[in-house]
C-alpha angles and dihedrals in degrees: 000000000000103000135067113261104188139025118209114202120211117229122238104027137144129021121031126200094264093053092045090052095046094052090044090053092055093045093048092047089052091048093047104037102021129232138343104054115170121222123193106226124345105316088229128355099263126111095208094050093047093048091047091053092044088056089053093052107274116140116204117210137170099197119059088212086075092064118087118235114272094019124137111256129191124198113222124250090260094069131234138246124263088251092059091047091051094046091050091051092046090053090054100238123164096245133204118179115217093176108142108256089231089059090046087054089061091048091051092049091050092050093047096048093042088061088055089055100261127152119206142223109204120199110208150101116292113242096017108134093234091054092047089051094050094043087050094059087084136035091234144328097089114111117197119217122184100182144002092276090059090056091063091053101045115112114196115188090238136005102205092085109031127142132186124222130173142205108262096234104053129125103276091219095047092048091050091051093049092045089053089053090050090049092049092052097038107030093180094055115136116232126199116266089235118025115261092229103102127245092246094053090048094046095048091049091048089051091052090050088055094043102042099071090050097056140059094216135018125209117197116197108214144110122264091246093054109107097195092048092052090051091055092054092046092049093055091047090050089053089054099257118129106241138185131187118215132186091207143351089269089072094059113110121211093220091063089068100049110121091002117130102179127033122195118209131194138152134218121247093264097047118100122231092238088071091050090052091050090051090050090052091050093049089047088054087056090056110278111144105184139041120201126185116215116224115251145145114315110223116215101162116130126181123215119247122244116266118270099040099094109126120227127238116313092012091059113128123222114273092021117169137118 
């Protein structure tokens, strides 16, 4: 048998509440204020989503100097540093903050504990915009660790008041291992009441853990810059399942499916369902005859929109309300 027979769909997969909200903020701003709307950094890490919003009139920038005075500016779902917030206000932009509320929760915790004299160890990936935003909540006193080896090298100024925070899109297992190393070295370290890794990251990784042993190959729909999508692919590989991440159906290669009976399919939290459906069609064209959805947690969380984005009259979107 040379062709895939069955596709197993992970549940849940794809958009999370923070991504839904961020995209909605950009679309509403475009509908209400007209193009162009400026967005600092990719609103979410997905090529399809960014290109779709570009076509509707969003302009993505990294440097606030590229935004004309008086323009409408949106901060991406990953969050921004205090310095970026202050510069944006000083330049007089009309600002909407699309930072995921679960990232904001980490920022609030850091600010609160810093006032109590805490230093921080942050577990995350250097250079990721979410990490830059969290590190930038304070002028100093946050030490970034990327792995267990970093924990041995970190030198906080004091250890009486030390707290650990993490990026929201890490591997749950990696974060637990690094946190354990932090705890072993700094037994008095304060940990968050609820882990900082978000519900959607956890749920998608749990779904891959369930799916991986049942398939011969796992395809993850996600863009190369998407942290949570990369973690899904790594998790499957670690469990012994060959896994590829694709930005779109066009990246699928026929040879991957030779001699494969069952294909697993999931999508990162920033990847739209339309891409998943296109991947399904492509795998069907290679011979798959059935698609089966695994049972999993149903996500119902919705986050409120920022004030000032309610659309008037005919332009009103479903579920509008502030």
